[in-house]
PDBQT receptor file of N, H, CA, C and O in Angstrom, charges set to zero:
ATOM      1  N   MET A   1     -26.323-167.219 -28.078  1.00  0.00    +0.000 N 
ATOM      2  CA  MET A   1     -27.376-166.766 -27.066  1.00  0.00    +0.000 C 
ATOM      3  C   MET A   1     -29.126-167.805 -27.404  1.00  0.00    +0.000 C 
ATOM      4  O   MET A   1     -29.975-167.287 -28.130  1.00  0.00    +0.000 OA
ATOM      5  N   LYS A   2     -29.330-168.939 -26.885  1.00  0.00    +0.000 N 
ATOM      6  H   LYS A   2     -28.641-169.360 -26.295  1.00  0.00    +0.000 HD
ATOM      7  CA  LYS A   2     -30.685-169.444 -27.332  1.00  0.00    +0.000 C 
ATOM      8  C   LYS A   2     -31.657-168.725 -26.113  1.00  0.00    +0.000 C 
ATOM      9  O   LYS A   2     -31.219-168.428 -25.001  1.00  0.00    +0.000 OA
ATOM     10  N   HIS A   3     -33.025-168.517 -26.550  1.00  0.00    +0.000 N 
ATOM     11  H   HIS A   3     -33.380-168.759 -27.453  1.00  0.00    +0.000 HD
ATOM     12  CA  HIS A   3     -33.941-167.911 -25.655  1.00  0.00    +0.000 C 
ATOM     13  C   HIS A   3     -35.098-169.108 -25.852  1.00  0.00    +0.000 C 
ATOM     14  O   HIS A   3     -35.757-169.545 -26.795  1.00  0.00    +0.000 OA
ATOM     15  N   LYS A   4     -34.975-169.368 -24.520  1.00  0.00    +0.000 N 
ATOM     16  H   LYS A   4     -34.439-169.012 -23.754  1.00  0.00    +0.000 HD
ATOM     17  CA  LYS A   4     -36.232-170.653 -24.285  1.00  0.00    +0.000 C 
ATOM     18  C   LYS A   4     -37.513-169.785 -24.582  1.00  0.00    +0.000 C 
ATOM     19  O   LYS A   4     -37.322-168.582 -24.755  1.00  0.00    +0.000 OA
ATOM     20  N   GLU A   5     -38.735-170.245 -24.654  1.00  0.00    +0.000 N 
ATOM     21  H   GLU A   5     -38.891-171.223 -24.513  1.00  0.00    +0.000 HD
ATOM     22  CA  GLU A   5     -39.818-169.818 -25.100  1.00  0.00    +0.000 C 
ATOM     23  C   GLU A   5     -40.855-169.311 -23.606  1.00  0.00    +0.000 C 
ATOM     24  O   GLU A   5     -41.214-170.007 -22.656  1.00  0.00    +0.000 OA
ATOM     25  N   LYS A   6     -41.011-168.429 -23.781  1.00  0.00    +0.000 N 
ATOM     26  H   LYS A   6     -40.719-167.864 -24.553  1.00  0.00    +0.000 HD
ATOM     27  CA  LYS A   6     -41.848-167.824 -22.548  1.00  0.00    +0.000 C 
ATOM     28  C   LYS A   6     -43.434-168.960 -22.072  1.00  0.00    +0.000 C 
ATOM     29  O   LYS A   6     -44.279-169.330 -22.887  1.00  0.00    +0.000 OA
ATOM     30  N   GLU A   7     -43.430-169.210 -20.929  1.00  0.00    +0.000 N 
ATOM     31  H   GLU A   7     -42.744-168.910 -20.267  1.00  0.00    +0.000 HD
ATOM     32  CA  GLU A   7     -44.581-169.943 -20.486  1.00  0.00    +0.000 C 
ATOM     33  C   GLU A   7     -46.044-168.874 -20.337  1.00  0.00    +0.000 C 
ATOM     34  O   GLU A   7     -47.198-169.252 -20.534  1.00  0.00    +0.000 OA
ATOM     35  N   PHE A   8     -45.563-167.306 -19.891  1.00  0.00    +0.000 N 
ATOM     36  H   PHE A   8     -44.625-166.999 -19.731  1.00  0.00    +0.000 HD
ATOM     37  CA  PHE A   8     -46.331-167.033 -19.502  1.00  0.00    +0.000 C 
ATOM     38  C   PHE A   8     -45.604-165.360 -20.245  1.00  0.00    +0.000 C 
ATOM     39  O   PHE A   8     -44.594-164.928 -19.690  1.00  0.00    +0.000 OA
ATOM     40  N   ASP A   9     -46.051-164.745 -21.165  1.00  0.00    +0.000 N 
ATOM     41  H   ASP A   9     -46.872-165.096 -21.615  1.00  0.00    +0.000 HD
ATOM     42  CA  ASP A   9     -45.872-163.455 -21.215  1.00  0.00    +0.000 C 
ATOM     43  C   ASP A   9     -46.372-162.219 -20.844  1.00  0.00    +0.000 C 
ATOM     44  O   ASP A   9     -47.382-162.116 -21.540  1.00  0.00    +0.000 OA
ATOM     45  N   ALA A  10     -46.294-161.376 -20.277  1.00  0.00    +0.000 N 
ATOM     46  H   ALA A  10     -45.473-161.459 -19.712  1.00  0.00    +0.000 HD
ATOM     47  CA  ALA A  10     -47.117-160.584 -19.690  1.00  0.00    +0.000 C 
ATOM     48  C   ALA A  10     -47.529-159.103 -20.352  1.00  0.00    +0.000 C 
ATOM     49  O   ALA A  10     -48.523-158.378 -20.325  1.00  0.00    +0.000 OA
ATOM     50  N   VAL A  11     -46.136-159.066 -20.993  1.00  0.00    +0.000 N 
ATOM     51  H   VAL A  11     -45.328-159.655 -21.015  1.00  0.00    +0.000 HD
ATOM     52  CA  VAL A  11     -46.297-157.883 -21.780  1.00  0.00    +0.000 C 
ATOM     53  C   VAL A  11     -46.998-157.846 -22.920  1.00  0.00    +0.000 C 
ATOM     54  O   VAL A  11     -47.399-156.805 -23.442  1.00  0.00    +0.000 OA
ATOM     55  N   LYS A  12     -47.245-159.420 -23.522  1.00  0.00    +0.000 N 
ATOM     56  H   LYS A  12     -46.920-160.265 -23.098  1.00  0.00    +0.000 HD
ATOM     57  CA  LYS A  12     -48.647-159.470 -24.876  1.00  0.00    +0.000 C 
ATOM     58  C   LYS A  12     -49.612-159.263 -23.821  1.00  0.00    +0.000 C 
ATOM     59  O   LYS A  12     -50.108-158.142 -23.711  1.00  0.00    +0.000 OA
ATOM     60  N   MET A  13     -49.937-160.160 -23.056  1.00  0.00    +0.000 N 
ATOM     61  H   MET A  13     -49.534-161.071 -23.145  1.00  0.00    +0.000 HD
ATOM     62  CA  MET A  13     -51.174-159.861 -22.191  1.00  0.00    +0.000 C 
ATOM     63  C   MET A  13     -51.715-158.410 -22.166  1.00  0.00    +0.000 C 
ATOM     64  O   MET A  13     -52.814-158.020 -22.561  1.00  0.00    +0.000 OA
ATOM     65  N   MET A  14     -50.652-157.658 -21.589  1.00  0.00    +0.000 N 
ATOM     66  H   MET A  14     -49.759-157.974 -21.268  1.00  0.00    +0.000 HD
ATOM     67  CA  MET A  14     -50.823-156.190 -21.303  1.00  0.00    +0.000 C 
ATOM     68  C   MET A  14     -51.322-155.529 -22.913  1.00  0.00    +0.000 C 
ATOM     69  O   MET A  14     -52.454-155.100 -23.140  1.00  0.00    +0.000 OA
ATOM     70  N   ARG A  15     -50.518-155.559 -23.625  1.00  0.00    +0.000 N 
ATOM     71  H   ARG A  15     -49.599-155.907 -23.440  1.00  0.00    +0.000 HD
ATOM     72  CA  ARG A  15     -50.682-154.930 -25.001  1.00  0.00    +0.000 C 
ATOM     73  C   ARG A  15     -52.497-155.518 -25.559  1.00  0.00    +0.000 C 
ATOM     74  O   ARG A  15     -53.472-154.845 -25.891  1.00  0.00    +0.000 OA
ATOM     75  N   ASP A  16     -52.356-156.625 -25.478  1.00  0.00    +0.000 N 
ATOM     76  H   ASP A  16     -51.564-157.172 -25.208  1.00  0.00    +0.000 HD
ATOM     77  CA  ASP A  16     -53.821-157.394 -26.231  1.00  0.00    +0.000 C 
ATOM     78  C   ASP A  16     -55.319-157.002 -24.805  1.00  0.00    +0.000 C 
ATOM     79  O   ASP A  16     -56.517-157.282 -24.809  1.00  0.00    +0.000 OA
ATOM     80  N   ILE A  17     -54.682-156.473 -24.071  1.00  0.00    +0.000 N 
ATOM     81  H   ILE A  17     -53.708-156.246 -24.069  1.00  0.00    +0.000 HD
ATOM     82  CA  ILE A  17     -55.829-155.830 -23.022  1.00  0.00    +0.000 C 
ATOM     83  C   ILE A  17     -55.962-154.116 -23.026  1.00  0.00    +0.000 C 
ATOM     84  O   ILE A  17     -56.732-153.497 -22.292  1.00  0.00    +0.000 OA
ATOM     85  N   ARG A  18     -55.193-153.607 -23.852  1.00  0.00    +0.000 N 
ATOM     86  H   ARG A  18     -54.568-154.110 -24.449  1.00  0.00    +0.000 HD
ATOM     87  CA  ARG A  18     -54.904-152.043 -23.925  1.00  0.00    +0.000 C 
ATOM     88  C   ARG A  18     -55.530-152.189 -25.114  1.00  0.00    +0.000 C 
ATOM     89  O   ARG A  18     -56.653-151.685 -25.145  1.00  0.00    +0.000 OA
ATOM     90  N   ASP A  19     -54.998-152.948 -26.525  1.00  0.00    +0.000 N 
ATOM     91  H   ASP A  19     -54.086-153.358 -26.499  1.00  0.00    +0.000 HD
ATOM     92  CA  ASP A  19     -56.064-152.709 -27.540  1.00  0.00    +0.000 C 
ATOM     93  C   ASP A  19     -57.606-152.858 -27.492  1.00  0.00    +0.000 C 
ATOM     94  O   ASP A  19     -58.462-152.110 -27.964  1.00  0.00    +0.000 OA
ATOM     95  N   LYS A  20     -57.768-154.254 -26.656  1.00  0.00    +0.000 N 
ATOM     96  H   LYS A  20     -57.072-154.862 -26.273  1.00  0.00    +0.000 HD
ATOM     97  CA  LYS A  20     -59.270-154.334 -26.420  1.00  0.00    +0.000 C 
ATOM     98  C   LYS A  20     -60.032-153.486 -25.857  1.00  0.00    +0.000 C 
ATOM     99  O   LYS A  20     -61.209-153.310 -26.174  1.00  0.00    +0.000 OA
ATOM    100  N   LEU A  21     -59.352-152.808 -24.858  1.00  0.00    +0.000 N 
ATOM    101  H   LEU A  21     -58.396-152.951 -24.601  1.00  0.00    +0.000 HD
ATOM    102  CA  LEU A  21     -60.295-151.526 -23.932  1.00  0.00    +0.000 C 
ATOM    103  C   LEU A  21     -59.954-150.200 -25.292  1.00  0.00    +0.000 C 
ATOM    104  O   LEU A  21     -60.751-149.263 -25.340  1.00  0.00    +0.000 OA
ATOM    105  N   SER A  22     -58.991-150.224 -26.120  1.00  0.00    +0.000 N 
ATOM    106  H   SER A  22     -58.344-150.985 -26.081  1.00  0.00    +0.000 HD
ATOM    107  CA  SER A  22     -58.902-148.812 -26.858  1.00  0.00    +0.000 C 
ATOM    108  C   SER A  22     -59.914-149.068 -27.847  1.00  0.00    +0.000 C 
ATOM    109  O   SER A  22     -60.454-148.019 -28.199  1.00  0.00    +0.000 OA
ATOM    110  N   LYS A  23     -60.455-150.312 -28.537  1.00  0.00    +0.000 N 
ATOM    111  H   LYS A  23     -60.017-151.164 -28.251  1.00  0.00    +0.000 HD
ATOM    112  CA  LYS A  23     -61.213-150.423 -29.642  1.00  0.00    +0.000 C 
ATOM    113  C   LYS A  23     -62.532-150.101 -29.184  1.00  0.00    +0.000 C 
ATOM    114  O   LYS A  23     -63.349-149.401 -29.782  1.00  0.00    +0.000 OA
ATOM    115  N   ARG A  24     -62.746-150.943 -27.535  1.00  0.00    +0.000 N 
ATOM    116  H   ARG A  24     -62.082-151.511 -27.049  1.00  0.00    +0.000 HD
ATOM    117  CA  ARG A  24     -64.064-150.618 -26.692  1.00  0.00    +0.000 C 
ATOM    118  C   ARG A  24     -64.659-148.868 -26.796  1.00  0.00    +0.000 C 
ATOM    119  O   ARG A  24     -65.566-148.201 -27.294  1.00  0.00    +0.000 OA
ATOM    120  N   TYR A  25     -63.517-148.741 -26.004  1.00  0.00    +0.000 N 
ATOM    121  H   TYR A  25     -62.780-149.282 -25.598  1.00  0.00    +0.000 HD
ATOM    122  CA  TYR A  25     -63.525-146.636 -25.738  1.00  0.00    +0.000 C 
ATOM    123  C   TYR A  25     -63.987-146.348 -26.829  1.00  0.00    +0.000 C 
ATOM    124  O   TYR A  25     -64.978-145.643 -27.019  1.00  0.00    +0.000 OA
ATOM    125  N   SER A  26     -63.124-147.009 -27.869  1.00  0.00    +0.000 N 
ATOM    126  H   SER A  26     -62.319-147.582 -27.714  1.00  0.00    +0.000 HD
ATOM    127  CA  SER A  26     -63.206-145.476 -28.998  1.00  0.00    +0.000 C 
ATOM    128  C   SER A  26     -64.413-145.937 -29.749  1.00  0.00    +0.000 C 
ATOM    129  O   SER A  26     -64.418-145.260 -30.777  1.00  0.00    +0.000 OA
ATOM    130  N   LEU A  27     -65.358-146.684 -29.755  1.00  0.00    +0.000 N 
ATOM    131  H   LEU A  27     -65.353-147.234 -28.920  1.00  0.00    +0.000 HD
ATOM    132  CA  LEU A  27     -66.821-147.149 -29.934  1.00  0.00    +0.000 C 
ATOM    133  C   LEU A  27     -67.621-146.632 -29.264  1.00  0.00    +0.000 C 
ATOM    134  O   LEU A  27     -68.630-146.118 -29.748  1.00  0.00    +0.000 OA
ATOM    135  N   HIS A  28     -67.335-146.648 -27.882  1.00  0.00    +0.000 N 
ATOM    136  H   HIS A  28     -66.515-147.065 -27.489  1.00  0.00    +0.000 HD
ATOM    137  CA  HIS A  28     -68.757-146.097 -27.191  1.00  0.00    +0.000 C 
ATOM    138  C   HIS A  28     -67.764-145.563 -25.737  1.00  0.00    +0.000 C 
ATOM    139  O   HIS A  28     -67.373-146.288 -24.823  1.00  0.00    +0.000 OA
ATOM    140  N   PRO A  29     -67.517-143.932 -25.923  1.00  0.00    +0.000 N 
ATOM    141  CA  PRO A  29     -66.997-143.276 -24.909  1.00  0.00    +0.000 C 
ATOM    142  C   PRO A  29     -67.445-143.559 -23.690  1.00  0.00    +0.000 C 
ATOM    143  O   PRO A  29     -66.780-144.023 -22.764  1.00  0.00    +0.000 OA
ATOM    144  N   GLU A  30     -68.635-143.263 -23.691  1.00  0.00    +0.000 N 
ATOM    145  H   GLU A  30     -69.175-142.886 -24.444  1.00  0.00    +0.000 HD
ATOM    146  CA  GLU A  30     -69.603-143.358 -22.111  1.00  0.00    +0.000 C 
ATOM    147  C   GLU A  30     -68.873-144.368 -21.361  1.00  0.00    +0.000 C 
ATOM    148  O   GLU A  30     -68.806-144.185 -20.146  1.00  0.00    +0.000 OA
ATOM    149  N   LEU A  31     -68.343-145.345 -21.825  1.00  0.00    +0.000 N 
ATOM    150  H   LEU A  31     -68.398-145.494 -22.813  1.00  0.00    +0.000 HD
ATOM    151  CA  LEU A  31     -68.153-146.537 -20.866  1.00  0.00    +0.000 C 
ATOM    152  C   LEU A  31     -67.054-146.597 -20.559  1.00  0.00    +0.000 C 
ATOM    153  O   LEU A  31     -66.773-147.405 -19.673  1.00  0.00    +0.000 OA
ATOM    154  N   GLU A  32     -66.152-145.909 -21.060  1.00  0.00    +0.000 N 
ATOM    155  H   GLU A  32     -66.380-145.253 -21.779  1.00  0.00    +0.000 HD
ATOM    156  CA  GLU A  32     -64.682-145.497 -20.062  1.00  0.00    +0.000 C 
ATOM    157  C   GLU A  32     -65.253-144.486 -19.185  1.00  0.00    +0.000 C 
ATOM    158  O   GLU A  32     -64.340-143.897 -18.607  1.00  0.00    +0.000 OA
ATOM    159  N   GLN A  33     -66.019-144.197 -18.966  1.00  0.00    +0.000 N 
ATOM    160  H   GLN A  33     -66.761-144.676 -19.435  1.00  0.00    +0.000 HD
ATOM    161  CA  GLN A  33     -66.340-143.221 -17.835  1.00  0.00    +0.000 C 
ATOM    162  C   GLN A  33     -66.997-144.344 -16.820  1.00  0.00    +0.000 C 
ATOM    163  O   GLN A  33     -66.468-144.808 -15.810  1.00  0.00    +0.000 OA
ATOM    164  N   LYS A  34     -68.112-144.609 -17.289  1.00  0.00    +0.000 N 
ATOM    165  H   LYS A  34     -68.542-144.231 -18.109  1.00  0.00    +0.000 HD
ATOM    166  CA  LYS A  34     -68.962-145.598 -16.475  1.00  0.00    +0.000 C 
ATOM    167  C   LYS A  34     -67.737-146.716 -15.584  1.00  0.00    +0.000 C 
ATOM    168  O   LYS A  34     -67.746-146.941 -14.373  1.00  0.00    +0.000 OA
ATOM    169  N   ASP A  35     -66.902-147.195 -16.458  1.00  0.00    +0.000 N 
ATOM    170  H   ASP A  35     -66.895-147.013 -17.441  1.00  0.00    +0.000 HD
ATOM    171  CA  ASP A  35     -66.255-148.229 -15.711  1.00  0.00    +0.000 C 
ATOM    172  C   ASP A  35     -64.808-147.518 -14.740  1.00  0.00    +0.000 C 
ATOM    173  O   ASP A  35     -64.275-148.084 -13.786  1.00  0.00    +0.000 OA
ATOM    174  N   LEU A  36     -64.463-146.331 -15.242  1.00  0.00    +0.000 N 
ATOM    175  H   LEU A  36     -64.895-145.871 -16.017  1.00  0.00    +0.000 HD
ATOM    176  CA  LEU A  36     -63.915-145.610 -14.026  1.00  0.00    +0.000 C 
ATOM    177  C   LEU A  36     -64.633-145.512 -12.879  1.00  0.00    +0.000 C 
ATOM    178  O   LEU A  36     -64.127-145.832 -11.804  1.00  0.00    +0.000 OA
ATOM    179  N   GLU A  37     -66.018-145.013 -12.986  1.00  0.00    +0.000 N 
ATOM    180  H   GLU A  37     -66.429-144.752 -13.860  1.00  0.00    +0.000 HD
ATOM    181  CA  GLU A  37     -66.674-144.766 -11.954  1.00  0.00    +0.000 C 
ATOM    182  C   GLU A  37     -66.913-146.022 -10.456  1.00  0.00    +0.000 C 
ATOM    183  O   GLU A  37     -67.092-146.000  -9.238  1.00  0.00    +0.000 OA
ATOM    184  N   ARG A  38     -66.730-147.185 -11.808  1.00  0.00    +0.000 N 
ATOM    185  H   ARG A  38     -66.584-147.203 -12.797  1.00  0.00    +0.000 HD
ATOM    186  CA  ARG A  38     -67.402-148.495 -11.026  1.00  0.00    +0.000 C 
ATOM    187  C   ARG A  38     -66.050-148.836 -10.202  1.00  0.00    +0.000 C 
ATOM    188  O   ARG A  38     -66.109-149.217  -9.033  1.00  0.00    +0.000 OA
ATOM    189  N   ILE A  39     -64.816-148.670 -10.906  1.00  0.00    +0.000 N 
ATOM    190  H   ILE A  39     -64.769-148.361 -11.856  1.00  0.00    +0.000 HD
ATOM    191  CA  ILE A  39     -63.723-149.060 -10.351  1.00  0.00    +0.000 C 
ATOM    192  C   ILE A  39     -63.346-148.122  -8.867  1.00  0.00    +0.000 C 
ATOM    193  O   ILE A  39     -62.803-148.487  -7.824  1.00  0.00    +0.000 OA
ATOM    194  N   ARG A  40     -63.766-147.087  -9.192  1.00  0.00    +0.000 N 
ATOM    195  H   ARG A  40     -64.207-146.790 -10.039  1.00  0.00    +0.000 HD
ATOM    196  CA  ARG A  40     -63.701-145.987  -8.076  1.00  0.00    +0.000 C 
ATOM    197  C   ARG A  40     -64.024-146.432  -6.757  1.00  0.00    +0.000 C 
ATOM    198  O   ARG A  40     -63.381-146.371  -5.709  1.00  0.00    +0.000 OA
ATOM    199  N   LYS A  41     -65.569-147.063  -7.122  1.00  0.00    +0.000 N 
ATOM    200  H   LYS A  41     -66.092-147.112  -7.973  1.00  0.00    +0.000 HD
ATOM    201  CA  LYS A  41     -66.353-147.114  -6.073  1.00  0.00    +0.000 C 
ATOM    202  C   LYS A  41     -65.923-148.632  -5.778  1.00  0.00    +0.000 C 
ATOM    203  O   LYS A  41     -66.132-148.943  -4.605  1.00  0.00    +0.000 OA
ATOM    204  N   LYS A  42     -65.613-149.202  -6.222  1.00  0.00    +0.000 N 
ATOM    205  H   LYS A  42     -65.444-148.949  -7.174  1.00  0.00    +0.000 HD
ATOM    206  CA  LYS A  42     -65.129-150.613  -5.609  1.00  0.00    +0.000 C 
ATOM    207  C   LYS A  42     -63.842-150.587  -4.935  1.00  0.00    +0.000 C 
ATOM    208  O   LYS A  42     -63.670-151.481  -4.106  1.00  0.00    +0.000 OA
ATOM    209  N   TYR A  43     -63.168-149.990  -5.062  1.00  0.00    +0.000 N 
ATOM    210  H   TYR A  43     -63.307-149.263  -5.735  1.00  0.00    +0.000 HD
ATOM    211  CA  TYR A  43     -61.883-149.674  -4.305  1.00  0.00    +0.000 C 
ATOM    212  C   TYR A  43     -61.683-148.511  -3.432  1.00  0.00    +0.000 C 
ATOM    213  O   TYR A  43     -60.627-148.222  -2.871  1.00  0.00    +0.000 OA
ATOM    214  N   ASN A  44     -63.095-147.696  -3.352  1.00  0.00    +0.000 N 
ATOM    215  H   ASN A  44     -63.953-147.931  -3.809  1.00  0.00    +0.000 HD
ATOM    216  CA  ASN A  44     -63.399-146.812  -2.091  1.00  0.00    +0.000 C 
ATOM    217  C   ASN A  44     -62.321-145.486  -2.843  1.00  0.00    +0.000 C 
ATOM    218  O   ASN A  44     -61.429-145.073  -2.102  1.00  0.00    +0.000 OA
ATOM    219  N   MET A  45     -62.414-144.901  -4.169  1.00  0.00    +0.000 N 
ATOM    220  H   MET A  45     -63.139-145.236  -4.771  1.00  0.00    +0.000 HD
ATOM    221  CA  MET A  45     -61.241-143.760  -4.434  1.00  0.00    +0.000 C 
ATOM    222  C   MET A  45     -62.279-143.087  -4.933  1.00  0.00    +0.000 C 
ATOM    223  O   MET A  45     -63.432-143.396  -5.236  1.00  0.00    +0.000 OA
ATOM    224  N   TYR A  46     -61.275-141.528  -4.978  1.00  0.00    +0.000 N 
ATOM    225  H   TYR A  46     -60.339-141.277  -4.732  1.00  0.00    +0.000 HD
ATOM    226  CA  TYR A  46     -62.450-140.493  -5.433  1.00  0.00    +0.000 C 
ATOM    227  C   TYR A  46     -61.943-139.930  -6.343  1.00  0.00    +0.000 C 
ATOM    228  O   TYR A  46     -60.714-139.985  -6.394  1.00  0.00    +0.000 OA
ATOM    229  N   PRO A  47     -62.684-139.165  -7.422  1.00  0.00    +0.000 N 
ATOM    230  CA  PRO A  47     -62.379-138.801  -8.883  1.00  0.00    +0.000 C 
ATOM    231  C   PRO A  47     -60.912-137.810  -8.588  1.00  0.00    +0.000 C 
ATOM    232  O   PRO A  47     -60.729-137.291  -7.487  1.00  0.00    +0.000 OA
ATOM    233  N   PRO A  48     -60.056-137.668  -9.597  1.00  0.00    +0.000 N 
ATOM    234  CA  PRO A  48     -59.240-136.806  -9.513  1.00  0.00    +0.000 C 
ATOM    235  C   PRO A  48     -59.694-135.501  -9.130  1.00  0.00    +0.000 C 
ATOM    236  O   PRO A  48     -60.910-135.356  -9.257  1.00  0.00    +0.000 OA
ATOM    237  N   LYS A  49     -58.931-134.308  -8.609  1.00  0.00    +0.000 N 
ATOM    238  H   LYS A  49     -57.943-134.426  -8.505  1.00  0.00    +0.000 HD
ATOM    239  CA  LYS A  49     -59.419-133.143  -8.177  1.00  0.00    +0.000 C 
ATOM    240  C   LYS A  49     -59.415-132.166  -9.353  1.00  0.00    +0.000 C 
ATOM    241  O   LYS A  49     -58.855-132.751 -10.280  1.00  0.00    +0.000 OA
ATOM    242  N   ALA A  50     -59.813-130.854  -9.759  1.00  0.00    +0.000 N 
ATOM    243  H   ALA A  50     -60.267-130.378  -9.006  1.00  0.00    +0.000 HD
ATOM    244  CA  ALA A  50     -59.658-130.222 -10.650  1.00  0.00    +0.000 C 
ATOM    245  C   ALA A  50     -58.390-129.639 -10.520  1.00  0.00    +0.000 C 
ATOM    246  O   ALA A  50     -58.251-129.222  -9.370  1.00  0.00    +0.000 OA
ATOM    247  N   SER A  51     -57.281-129.412 -11.315  1.00  0.00    +0.000 N 
ATOM    248  H   SER A  51     -57.394-129.751 -12.249  1.00  0.00    +0.000 HD
ATOM    249  CA  SER A  51     -55.956-128.550 -11.128  1.00  0.00    +0.000 C 
ATOM    250  C   SER A  51     -55.617-127.535 -10.686  1.00  0.00    +0.000 C 
ATOM    251  O   SER A  51     -55.162-126.765 -11.533  1.00  0.00    +0.000 OA
ATOM    252  N   ARG A  52     -55.640-127.133  -9.567  1.00  0.00    +0.000 N 
ATOM    253  H   ARG A  52     -56.010-127.757  -8.879  1.00  0.00    +0.000 HD
ATOM    254  CA  ARG A  52     -55.427-125.063  -9.322  1.00  0.00    +0.000 C 
ATOM    255  C   ARG A  52     -54.745-124.832 -10.081  1.00  0.00    +0.000 C 
ATOM    256  O   ARG A  52     -54.040-125.582 -10.757  1.00  0.00    +0.000 OA
ATOM    257  N   LYS A  53     -54.879-123.485 -10.087  1.00  0.00    +0.000 N 
ATOM    258  H   LYS A  53     -55.451-122.876  -9.539  1.00  0.00    +0.000 HD
ATOM    259  CA  LYS A  53     -53.839-122.736 -10.577  1.00  0.00    +0.000 C 
ATOM    260  C   LYS A  53     -52.917-121.933  -9.511  1.00  0.00    +0.000 C 
ATOM    261  O   LYS A  53     -53.314-121.389  -8.481  1.00  0.00    +0.000 OA
ATOM    262  N   ALA A  54     -51.574-121.992 -10.012  1.00  0.00    +0.000 N 
ATOM    263  H   ALA A  54     -51.251-122.435 -10.849  1.00  0.00    +0.000 HD
ATOM    264  CA  ALA A  54     -50.315-121.578  -8.806  1.00  0.00    +0.000 C 
ATOM    265  C   ALA A  54     -50.796-120.122  -8.636  1.00  0.00    +0.000 C 
ATOM    266  O   ALA A  54     -51.387-119.553  -9.554  1.00  0.00    +0.000 OA
ATOM    267  N   ALA A  55     -50.569-119.590  -7.589  1.00  0.00    +0.000 N 
ATOM    268  H   ALA A  55     -50.089-120.052  -6.843  1.00  0.00    +0.000 HD
ATOM    269  CA  ALA A  55     -50.579-118.468  -7.000  1.00  0.00    +0.000 C 
ATOM    270  C   ALA A  55     -49.380-117.799  -7.532  1.00  0.00    +0.000 C 
ATOM    271  O   ALA A  55     -49.089-116.663  -7.157  1.00  0.00    +0.000 OA
TER     272      ALA A  55
């Protein structure tokens, strides 16, 4: 079975992005919170609620 080369490899792209962000956030953990706040504001999302204990 022959496989032709992919023109675009989405899995490789996502791995590269994940690795890049992982390095960035490990060096500067506060940047992750700032990025999440910016994304929540951009998409009008709310921060996750604190988990509630079951009664």
